[in-house]
VEXBA-720010 format. One line per 8 residues: their letters; for each residue z, y, x of C-alpha. Coordinates in nm, 3 decimals, padded with zeros to 5 digits, always signed. Each point is the difference from the previous one (the first is absolute). Layout:
a	Z,Y,X ~ ...
//
This chain:
mgdddddd	+08.220,+01.001,+01.495 ~ -00.135,-00.366,+00.092 ~ -00.180,-00.027,-00.305 ~ -00.170,+00.357,+00.046 ~ -00.080,-00.097,+00.359 ~ -00.180,-00.322,-00.160 ~ -00.202,+00.193,-00.246 ~ -00.118,+00.243,+00.244
eqdedtlf	-00.101,-00.281,+00.212 ~ -00.180,-00.181,-00.303 ~ -00.167,+00.333,-00.109 ~ -00.122,+00.053,+00.377 ~ -00.138,-00.338,+00.027 ~ -00.170,+00.063,-00.333 ~ -00.147,+00.319,+00.107 ~ -00.133,-00.126,+00.330
dkrndagr	-00.158,-00.321,-00.214 ~ -00.145,+00.251,-00.216 ~ -00.155,+00.177,+00.285 ~ -00.126,-00.290,+00.171 ~ -00.192,-00.088,-00.317 ~ -00.119,+00.322,-00.045 ~ -00.116,-00.009,+00.343 ~ -00.192,-00.306,-00.020
klrsalka	-00.165,+00.109,-00.319 ~ -00.099,+00.324,+00.156 ~ -00.170,-00.192,+00.302 ~ -00.173,-00.225,-00.234 ~ -00.116,+00.279,-00.200 ~ -00.150,+00.162,+00.336 ~ -00.177,-00.329,+00.108 ~ -00.179,+00.007,-00.337
vrrtakpg	-00.079,+00.366,+00.010 ~ -00.136,-00.041,+00.368 ~ -00.192,-00.306,-00.085 ~ -00.201,+00.152,-00.323 ~ -00.037,+00.314,+00.203 ~ -00.182,-00.130,+00.310 ~ -00.344,+00.130,+00.048 ~ -00.270,-00.262,-00.095
cedrvkvv	+00.232,-00.209,-00.216 ~ -00.128,+00.160,-00.317 ~ -00.358,-00.062,+00.100 ~ +00.087,-00.374,+00.070 ~ +00.121,-00.017,-00.369 ~ -00.301,+00.150,-00.113 ~ -00.248,-00.229,+00.198 ~ +00.191,-00.315,-00.091
gggnggrg	-00.041,+00.089,-00.380 ~ -00.363,+00.108,+00.050 ~ +00.007,+00.217,-00.290 ~ -00.044,-00.326,-00.252 ~ +00.340,+00.000,-00.139 ~ +00.161,+00.168,-00.294 ~ -00.208,+00.267,-00.161 ~ -00.273,+00.002,+00.238
tcarwmvt	-00.089,-00.350,-00.075 ~ +00.057,+00.038,-00.382 ~ -00.243,+00.325,+00.034 ~ -00.249,-00.222,+00.173 ~ +00.012,-00.271,-00.250 ~ -00.029,+00.246,-00.296 ~ -00.325,+00.160,+00.151 ~ -00.163,-00.385,+00.075
lvlcgsfl	+00.073,-00.093,-00.357 ~ -00.147,+00.319,-00.176 ~ -00.301,-00.023,+00.250 ~ -00.042,-00.381,-00.090 ~ +00.003,+00.108,-00.378 ~ -00.264,+00.254,+00.080 ~ -00.237,-00.225,+00.170 ~ +00.041,-00.241,-00.305
glgmsisv	-00.121,+00.295,-00.232 ~ -00.274,+00.047,+00.267 ~ -00.131,-00.342,-00.024 ~ +00.017,+00.010,-00.376 ~ -00.174,+00.323,-00.030 ~ -00.284,-00.138,+00.251 ~ -00.061,-00.337,-00.183 ~ +00.046,+00.087,-00.359
lgptfedl	-00.347,+00.179,+00.022 ~ -00.196,-00.381,+00.016 ~ +00.132,-00.156,-00.291 ~ -00.012,+00.319,-00.227 ~ -00.344,+00.114,+00.118 ~ -00.193,-00.106,-00.311 ~ +00.250,+00.169,-00.208 ~ -00.019,+00.318,+00.191
alnvkkni	-00.393,-00.013,-00.051 ~ +00.060,-00.049,-00.373 ~ +00.233,+00.294,-00.012 ~ -00.214,+00.228,+00.130 ~ -00.299,-00.134,-00.172 ~ -00.192,-00.124,+00.305 ~ -00.132,-00.302,+00.136 ~ +00.167,-00.175,+00.290
snisyifi	-00.297,+00.106,+00.251 ~ +00.007,+00.378,-00.116 ~ +00.379,+00.033,+00.118 ~ -00.025,-00.196,+00.334 ~ +00.050,+00.312,+00.180 ~ +00.345,+00.019,-00.113 ~ +00.085,-00.252,+00.298 ~ -00.179,+00.257,+00.253
grsggyig	+00.206,+00.294,-00.150 ~ +00.311,-00.191,+00.069 ~ -00.051,-00.109,+00.342 ~ -00.124,+00.354,+00.087 ~ +00.307,+00.134,-00.117 ~ +00.207,-00.286,+00.166 ~ -00.162,+00.122,+00.346 ~ +00.075,+00.360,-00.076
gsliggvl	+00.367,-00.072,-00.121 ~ +00.037,-00.216,+00.350 ~ -00.094,+00.320,+00.223 ~ +00.174,+00.256,-00.219 ~ +00.302,-00.238,-00.015 ~ -00.016,-00.035,+00.406 ~ -00.002,+00.398,+00.053 ~ +00.293,+00.037,-00.273
fdrmnphl	+00.235,-00.264,+00.070 ~ +00.072,+00.161,+00.384 ~ +00.055,+00.343,-00.186 ~ +00.225,-00.084,-00.298 ~ +00.284,-00.209,-00.120 ~ -00.178,-00.340,-00.069 ~ +00.223,-00.083,-00.298 ~ -00.113,+00.307,-00.153
llgfsmil	-00.364,-00.072,+00.083 ~ +00.002,-00.335,-00.121 ~ +00.163,+00.086,-00.310 ~ -00.273,+00.240,-00.084 ~ -00.249,-00.235,+00.063 ~ +00.152,-00.255,-00.246 ~ +00.029,+00.249,-00.280 ~ -00.389,+00.086,+00.056
talgmyai	-00.071,-00.369,-00.012 ~ +00.219,-00.042,-00.303 ~ -00.185,+00.278,-00.188 ~ -00.330,-00.108,+00.089 ~ +00.100,-00.361,-00.130 ~ +00.129,+00.185,-00.348 ~ -00.337,+00.190,-00.037 ~ -00.235,-00.294,+00.069
pfckqaal	+00.042,-00.184,-00.370 ~ -00.066,+00.338,-00.164 ~ -00.311,+00.093,+00.206 ~ -00.324,+00.003,-00.195 ~ -00.223,+00.148,+00.255 ~ -00.180,-00.211,+00.282 ~ +00.013,+00.306,+00.243 ~ +00.362,+00.094,-00.093
ltafmfsi	+00.105,-00.374,+00.052 ~ -00.148,+00.028,+00.358 ~ +00.182,+00.324,+00.084 ~ +00.346,-00.183,-00.116 ~ -00.094,-00.299,+00.203 ~ -00.081,+00.226,+00.309 ~ +00.355,+00.183,-00.049 ~ +00.177,-00.340,-00.045
gvsmgvld	-00.190,-00.108,+00.343 ~ +00.132,+00.313,+00.180 ~ +00.360,-00.063,-00.101 ~ -00.010,-00.349,+00.090 ~ -00.163,+00.077,+00.333 ~ +00.292,+00.227,+00.063 ~ +00.248,-00.265,-00.100 ~ -00.169,-00.290,+00.198
tggnvlil	+00.018,+00.241,+00.318 ~ +00.332,+00.143,-00.053 ~ +00.189,-00.341,-00.066 ~ -00.118,-00.186,+00.281 ~ +00.117,+00.289,+00.232 ~ +00.319,+00.044,-00.206 ~ +00.093,-00.356,+00.044 ~ -00.037,+00.038,+00.397
ntwgdqag	+00.194,+00.294,+00.033 ~ +00.295,-00.153,-00.195 ~ +00.020,-00.326,+00.174 ~ -00.172,+00.071,+00.313 ~ +00.009,-00.311,+00.239 ~ +00.106,-00.221,-00.293 ~ -00.237,+00.104,-00.271 ~ -00.207,-00.340,+00.060
phmqalhf	+00.154,-00.182,-00.314 ~ +00.022,+00.326,-00.213 ~ -00.378,+00.053,+00.067 ~ -00.092,-00.348,-00.101 ~ +00.216,+00.064,-00.318 ~ -00.181,+00.342,-00.088 ~ -00.321,-00.167,+00.025 ~ +00.119,-00.334,-00.198
sfaagafv	+00.088,+00.264,-00.272 ~ -00.333,+00.126,-00.003 ~ -00.147,-00.356,-00.031 ~ +00.257,-00.071,-00.275 ~ -00.122,+00.290,-00.206 ~ -00.340,-00.093,+00.048 ~ +00.063,-00.349,-00.129 ~ +00.207,+00.114,-00.306
spiiaklv	-00.219,+00.283,-00.121 ~ -00.263,-00.222,-00.147 ~ +00.270,-00.194,-00.165 ~ +00.119,+00.331,-00.150 ~ -00.349,+00.103,-00.108 ~ -00.153,-00.327,-00.168 ~ +00.287,-00.244,-00.072 ~ +00.262,+00.260,-00.104
fgsdekgt	-00.208,+00.233,-00.186 ~ -00.354,-00.150,-00.005 ~ -00.290,+00.134,-00.199 ~ -00.040,+00.071,-00.359 ~ -00.135,-00.333,-00.095 ~ +00.030,+00.100,-00.360 ~ -00.260,+00.288,+00.056 ~ -00.225,-00.204,+00.172
qllnatlp	-00.012,-00.282,-00.265 ~ -00.055,+00.274,-00.247 ~ -00.293,+00.154,+00.187 ~ -00.168,-00.375,+00.046 ~ +00.036,-00.049,-00.354 ~ -00.121,+00.319,-00.175 ~ -00.290,+00.071,+00.255 ~ -00.322,-00.222,-00.050
vtkapape	-00.083,-00.178,+00.307 ~ -00.362,+00.144,+00.016 ~ +00.133,+00.375,+00.051 ~ +00.191,+00.111,+00.298 ~ +00.317,+00.190,-00.113 ~ -00.020,+00.358,+00.038 ~ +00.253,+00.162,+00.272 ~ +00.163,+00.207,-00.301
tafnlkss	+00.053,-00.296,-00.200 ~ +00.143,-00.201,+00.303 ~ +00.226,+00.302,+00.059 ~ +00.143,+00.015,-00.334 ~ +00.040,-00.348,-00.047 ~ +00.193,-00.022,+00.348 ~ +00.181,+00.302,-00.033 ~ +00.347,-00.167,+00.065
lksmwayi	-00.060,-00.171,+00.337 ~ +00.344,-00.199,+00.079 ~ -00.074,-00.029,+00.367 ~ +00.019,+00.373,+00.066 ~ +00.389,-00.034,-00.069 ~ -00.015,-00.137,+00.360 ~ -00.087,+00.327,+00.138 ~ +00.325,+00.135,-00.195
vigsflfl	+00.215,-00.256,+00.106 ~ -00.116,+00.032,+00.367 ~ +00.038,+00.386,+00.007 ~ +00.358,-00.009,-00.151 ~ +00.086,-00.247,+00.277 ~ -00.152,+00.263,+00.268 ~ +00.187,+00.270,-00.182 ~ +00.338,-00.162,+00.038
vsflffll	-00.076,-00.064,+00.355 ~ -00.079,+00.381,+00.084 ~ +00.343,+00.071,-00.162 ~ +00.157,-00.235,+00.251 ~ -00.188,+00.190,+00.268 ~ +00.132,+00.343,-00.106 ~ +00.346,-00.168,-00.007 ~ -00.035,-00.104,+00.342
ysrcgtvk	-00.120,+00.355,+00.096 ~ +00.319,+00.157,-00.160 ~ +00.282,-00.256,+00.129 ~ -00.111,-00.175,+00.302 ~ -00.240,+00.249,+00.182 ~ -00.225,-00.160,+00.274 ~ +00.120,-00.317,+00.169 ~ -00.174,-00.048,+00.321
dqshsgsg	+00.050,-00.254,+00.292 ~ +00.102,+00.197,+00.336 ~ -00.082,-00.326,+00.225 ~ -00.342,+00.150,+00.098 ~ +00.119,+00.091,+00.347 ~ +00.317,+00.111,+00.163 ~ -00.113,+00.358,+00.016 ~ -00.090,+00.016,-00.347
kqlvakhh	-00.371,+00.061,+00.078 ~ -00.281,-00.196,-00.173 ~ -00.158,-00.267,+00.219 ~ -00.379,+00.009,+00.030 ~ -00.211,-00.242,+00.180 ~ -00.239,+00.062,+00.244 ~ -00.302,-00.106,-00.188 ~ +00.134,+00.115,-00.325
lalvfllf	-00.333,+00.139,-00.156 ~ -00.173,-00.318,+00.116 ~ +00.254,-00.195,-00.154 ~ -00.023,+00.194,-00.339 ~ -00.355,-00.029,+00.016 ~ -00.029,-00.360,+00.028 ~ +00.268,-00.083,-00.237 ~ -00.223,+00.213,-00.267
lfffayvg	-00.284,-00.240,+00.075 ~ +00.229,-00.309,-00.008 ~ +00.133,+00.111,-00.344 ~ -00.347,+00.093,-00.128 ~ -00.114,-00.353,+00.070 ~ +00.306,-00.176,-00.116 ~ +00.056,+00.188,-00.332 ~ -00.382,+00.001,-00.074
aevaygsf	-00.010,-00.381,+00.053 ~ +00.299,-00.056,-00.236 ~ -00.106,+00.210,-00.285 ~ -00.371,-00.118,+00.022 ~ +00.152,-00.370,+00.008 ~ +00.229,+00.040,-00.311 ~ -00.282,+00.207,-00.190 ~ -00.302,-00.238,+00.070
iftfakdf	+00.145,-00.362,+00.023 ~ +00.004,-00.045,-00.369 ~ -00.370,+00.096,-00.008 ~ -00.063,-00.214,+00.314 ~ +00.165,-00.330,-00.123 ~ -00.191,+00.012,-00.329 ~ -00.354,+00.112,+00.106 ~ -00.010,-00.141,+00.320
shmpepqa	+00.232,-00.321,+00.012 ~ -00.052,-00.025,-00.390 ~ +00.343,-00.057,-00.082 ~ +00.106,+00.032,-00.366 ~ +00.137,+00.385,-00.088 ~ +00.351,-00.149,-00.033 ~ +00.005,-00.167,+00.329 ~ -00.124,+00.310,+00.141
aglnslfw	+00.252,+00.218,-00.146 ~ +00.267,-00.245,+00.117 ~ -00.163,+00.047,+00.362 ~ +00.013,+00.359,-00.034 ~ +00.384,-00.025,-00.126 ~ +00.056,-00.229,+00.292 ~ -00.140,+00.269,+00.251 ~ +00.222,+00.278,-00.128
gtfaatrg	+00.313,-00.256,-00.053 ~ +00.012,-00.110,+00.344 ~ -00.036,+00.367,+00.105 ~ +00.304,+00.093,-00.186 ~ +00.205,-00.282,+00.091 ~ -00.040,+00.026,+00.352 ~ +00.091,+00.354,+00.003 ~ +00.324,-00.093,-00.141
faiffatc	+00.057,-00.274,+00.261 ~ -00.092,+00.231,+00.268 ~ +00.296,+00.224,-00.103 ~ +00.227,-00.295,+00.189 ~ -00.253,-00.064,+00.256 ~ +00.021,+00.359,+00.120 ~ +00.369,-00.038,+00.084 ~ -00.067,-00.256,+00.264
mypgtmil	-00.372,+00.034,+00.113 ~ -00.178,+00.272,+00.186 ~ -00.250,+00.210,-00.185 ~ -00.252,-00.099,+00.268 ~ +00.066,-00.370,-00.039 ~ -00.045,+00.035,-00.382 ~ -00.345,+00.180,+00.007 ~ -00.086,-00.258,+00.262
lcllgstl	+00.068,-00.265,-00.233 ~ -00.189,+00.182,-00.293 ~ -00.313,+00.055,+00.194 ~ +00.003,-00.384,+00.107 ~ +00.039,-00.104,-00.367 ~ -00.275,+00.236,-00.120 ~ -00.240,-00.072,+00.272 ~ +00.003,-00.362,-00.062
sslllclf	+00.029,-00.006,-00.370 ~ -00.292,+00.230,+00.000 ~ -00.211,-00.213,+00.230 ~ +00.073,-00.300,-00.222 ~ -00.104,+00.183,-00.312 ~ -00.344,+00.088,+00.165 ~ -00.058,-00.378,+00.101 ~ +00.127,-00.135,-00.298
snhkvalw	-00.059,+00.237,-00.264 ~ -00.134,-00.232,-00.240 ~ +00.283,-00.246,+00.003 ~ +00.261,+00.057,-00.284 ~ +00.318,-00.149,+00.180 ~ -00.097,+00.220,+00.333 ~ -00.059,+00.294,-00.211 ~ +00.331,-00.034,-00.193
vctgvyga	+00.212,-00.086,+00.329 ~ -00.170,+00.254,+00.238 ~ +00.042,+00.261,-00.285 ~ +00.359,-00.028,-00.004 ~ +00.032,+00.006,+00.371 ~ -00.244,+00.280,+00.004 ~ +00.248,+00.212,-00.240 ~ +00.325,-00.101,+00.176
smattfps	-00.159,+00.113,+00.344 ~ -00.111,+00.327,-00.129 ~ +00.325,+00.086,-00.157 ~ +00.228,+00.144,+00.274 ~ -00.267,+00.139,+00.238 ~ +00.049,+00.368,-00.128 ~ +00.385,+00.041,-00.001 ~ +00.010,-00.184,+00.332
giswleqy	-00.266,+00.200,+00.157 ~ +00.214,+00.326,-00.071 ~ +00.287,-00.137,+00.114 ~ -00.155,-00.148,+00.321 ~ -00.148,+00.367,+00.088 ~ +00.364,+00.167,-00.054 ~ +00.135,-00.206,+00.291 ~ -00.230,+00.183,+00.250
ttitghta	-00.073,+00.338,-00.153 ~ +00.131,+00.233,-00.266 ~ -00.150,-00.014,-00.345 ~ +00.014,+00.349,-00.147 ~ -00.169,+00.094,-00.346 ~ -00.334,+00.072,+00.153 ~ +00.018,-00.346,+00.160 ~ +00.056,-00.188,-00.329
aafvvgaa	-00.265,+00.217,-00.164 ~ -00.264,-00.147,+00.259 ~ +00.109,-00.362,-00.110 ~ -00.003,+00.055,-00.362 ~ -00.359,+00.181,+00.013 ~ -00.129,-00.285,+00.186 ~ +00.136,-00.250,-00.218 ~ -00.141,+00.196,-00.308
lgemvlpa	-00.347,+00.037,+00.141 ~ -00.001,-00.354,+00.062 ~ +00.091,-00.082,-00.343 ~ -00.267,+00.227,-00.108 ~ -00.290,-00.087,+00.237 ~ +00.025,-00.370,+00.062 ~ +00.018,-00.118,-00.366 ~ -00.307,+00.217,-00.107
lvgfllgr	-00.179,-00.139,+00.291 ~ +00.078,-00.343,-00.110 ~ -00.099,+00.075,-00.357 ~ -00.323,+00.148,+00.117 ~ -00.093,-00.287,+00.234 ~ +00.086,-00.258,-00.267 ~ -00.266,+00.146,-00.234 ~ -00.249,-00.042,+00.296
fpnqpllm	+00.085,-00.340,+00.140 ~ +00.166,-00.197,-00.260 ~ -00.069,-00.336,+00.130 ~ +00.222,+00.075,+00.325 ~ +00.374,-00.014,+00.029 ~ +00.017,+00.367,+00.112 ~ +00.379,+00.054,-00.100 ~ +00.108,-00.277,+00.265
ylslltst	-00.243,+00.162,+00.238 ~ +00.204,+00.345,-00.046 ~ +00.331,-00.163,+00.029 ~ -00.098,-00.201,+00.313 ~ -00.142,+00.318,+00.141 ~ +00.300,+00.219,-00.064 ~ +00.249,-00.252,+00.111 ~ -00.186,-00.072,+00.352
ftaiifpv	-00.032,+00.415,+00.036 ~ +00.380,+00.021,-00.068 ~ +00.088,-00.302,+00.248 ~ -00.205,+00.188,+00.255 ~ +00.140,+00.340,-00.016 ~ +00.363,-00.090,-00.038 ~ +00.033,-00.121,+00.389 ~ -00.187,+00.325,+00.067
myklasap	+00.278,+00.185,-00.158 ~ +00.288,-00.182,+00.151 ~ -00.171,+00.073,+00.332 ~ -00.016,+00.370,-00.062 ~ +00.382,-00.005,-00.160 ~ +00.145,-00.178,+00.316 ~ -00.219,+00.181,+00.263 ~ +00.205,+00.071,+00.305
gspgrkpr	+00.174,+00.362,-00.010 ~ +00.007,+00.001,-00.365 ~ +00.313,+00.091,-00.122 ~ -00.028,-00.233,-00.286 ~ +00.311,-00.180,-00.153 ~ +00.093,-00.340,+00.076 ~ +00.073,-00.237,-00.272 ~ +00.282,+00.081,-00.248
verqiead	+00.200,-00.339,+00.090 ~ -00.014,+00.056,+00.361 ~ +00.106,+00.357,-00.032 ~ +00.271,-00.068,-00.210 ~ +00.162,-00.290,+00.238 ~ -00.028,+00.230,+00.289 ~ +00.162,+00.309,-00.181 ~ +00.292,-00.238,-00.111
dseyrqal	+00.030,-00.168,+00.346 ~ +00.016,+00.361,+00.149 ~ +00.251,+00.140,-00.246 ~ +00.235,-00.316,+00.046 ~ +00.007,+00.039,+00.372 ~ +00.057,+00.385,-00.025 ~ +00.286,-00.068,-00.233 ~ +00.138,-00.291,+00.207
ldsggnee	-00.005,+00.222,+00.303 ~ +00.148,+00.311,-00.174 ~ +00.285,-00.200,-00.171 ~ +00.030,-00.262,+00.282 ~ +00.048,+00.249,+00.287 ~ +00.117,+00.338,-00.116 ~ +00.209,-00.124,-00.278 ~ +00.195,-00.252,+00.216
eeeeqede	+00.056,+00.265,+00.278 ~ +00.141,+00.237,-00.253 ~ +00.215,-00.236,-00.174 ~ +00.145,-00.121,+00.356 ~ +00.093,+00.351,+00.066 ~ +00.158,+00.071,-00.331 ~ +00.198,-00.305,+00.018 ~ +00.122,+00.091,+00.330
adqwndad	+00.104,+00.363,-00.133 ~ +00.175,-00.174,-00.304 ~ +00.198,-00.245,+00.242 ~ +00.119,+00.335,+00.173 ~ +00.084,+00.157,-00.316 ~ +00.209,-00.282,-00.099 ~ +00.183,-00.020,+00.326 ~ +00.075,+00.387,-00.078
feviemdd	+00.172,-00.104,-00.350 ~ +00.193,-00.267,+00.183 ~ +00.129,+00.244,+00.266 ~ +00.099,+00.238,-00.260 ~ +00.158,-00.259,-00.184 ~ +00.196,-00.123,+00.312 ~ +00.093,+00.350,+00.042 ~ +00.167,+00.021,-00.350
asppadtg	+00.160,-00.322,+00.037 ~ +00.207,+00.082,+00.308 ~ +00.363,+00.152,+00.003 ~ +00.059,+00.369,-00.046 ~ +00.196,-00.011,+00.354 ~ -00.303,-00.130,+00.178 ~ -00.200,+00.316,-00.088 ~ -00.121,+00.063,+00.371
ggealsse	-00.128,-00.363,-00.009 ~ -00.190,+00.055,-00.304 ~ -00.122,+00.315,+00.123 ~ -00.117,-00.197,+00.327 ~ -00.159,-00.279,-00.216 ~ -00.184,+00.265,-00.240 ~ -00.143,+00.195,+00.318 ~ -00.081,-00.350,+00.121
gcsvggds	-00.184,-00.053,-00.309 ~ -00.185,+00.299,+00.000 ~ -00.124,-00.062,+00.343 ~ -00.109,-00.333,-00.115 ~ -00.150,+00.067,-00.329 ~ -00.169,+00.344,+00.063 ~ +00.083,+00.363,-00.148 ~ -00.183,-00.119,-00.332
prhkllls	+00.036,+00.243,-00.299 ~ +00.164,-00.271,-00.194 ~ +00.240,-00.097,+00.280 ~ +00.105,+00.395,+00.028 ~ +00.070,-00.011,-00.361 ~ +00.207,-00.269,-00.026 ~ +00.208,+00.092,+00.277 ~ +00.074,+00.339,-00.147
ldreke	+00.121,-00.190,-00.291 ~ +00.219,-00.222,+00.197 ~ +00.150,+00.323,+00.154 ~ +00.057,+00.179,-00.325 ~ +00.184,-00.314,-00.137 ~ +00.226,-00.013,+00.303
//
């Protein structure tokens, strides 16, 4: 009998221990459920993450890489026309002067494509739109080597200009929609890819493939020098132009990038930054239209001066400064080399500098260098140094200008179309104006005068834009760094208040309840440990325990089990 009583007591102790452990586990689980079910806790987790983690970050980086690839192809498509221009004229059996209008056709298509892209971008999926534009550009590049008519070549150039205008407009807006306030470095990377493509394309056209030197030697050897070669003879001898393979290579690259856009459309959907405003509404500056118009003029002068300088610095150095052709070509390479390199460094500068600061530095450098070029245009050392400074100063103005305006107002497809149209008009008008004036006034440094004039104009117009953007009453945004710091501080303060105040009170209440429940277990155990004769005393203790612990459901259950055992 004694052994049976001991076994019963051990079983009872084990039962109470298990109940005690199960109760503690249940209380811990209930605490965890209550903490995760608190209103606003889920929102705090989302805010701290900022949508930048996991799958969202991967999708954003994929969009950025594909966009950089598309702008690399855009730069190659635009710059390949220059080194292959003579071969194109020979391919259509025309003189160079007779097909110069293909530049006008491409520029007209570029402007039209920018307007069309601004309208379509706000009405359809951006990945799908950019994918189709890349396919059209690739098909146009494939068709150019097989085009034997000048009018048909102009039509292809126009169609390529349309698709490239859509890509230029949509790419800038998509990178802003993807990264929002953090788009500065990615915008710089986008335009660095464009500059890299413009740098690589002449290498592909001339150094990798080059022209058919064998056909040229055959032409010079078979025809007498007193007789000009007939167009048919020249065409037959040059029927295989190796430089035309550059169009095939670039078209294949564009086709590959278009496939990546369609892959993004099918897998990732549209990735957008939702930090524009707390209510999800788009922020529009008080003087939105005035800012867009002024930035239109800003980019008209900036891009026009950039293209004019890059196009005519070789001619200026050779004819006005009387430099040898190799040195003049090196000066041209220096301008575009510093231009591309500075855009690469700007990717890192944009992570620690405001877009407005970068614009001010660019305006200061371009104004000083163009002023020195006007004063010392005949000095070769000054020409070399100031050309490098001018190229570096012109590098980051366009992407920084878009990032700067995005801080104060929302940039839609229509807004970006205005920027691209302004840049395309400047690219078409100012170089033509310089070429016309150089023929009328060959002894004047008109190229340097134009550079100084446009630099001064942009240096004056930017403070006006800043004044309008920061006008009182304008709902424009603050710089992204300050917004991020303030948002993080408010989130941390709210989290500390929520966790520091409410959770401590709840834990104190739960600990107090746990102490009372443990007291219930101890009372029941004391009741079980009392001798059978003292039933009344045990009942008194039990009733006292009930009065102390309260009539909790668990207490009633344990008390009923105790009675059944007795």
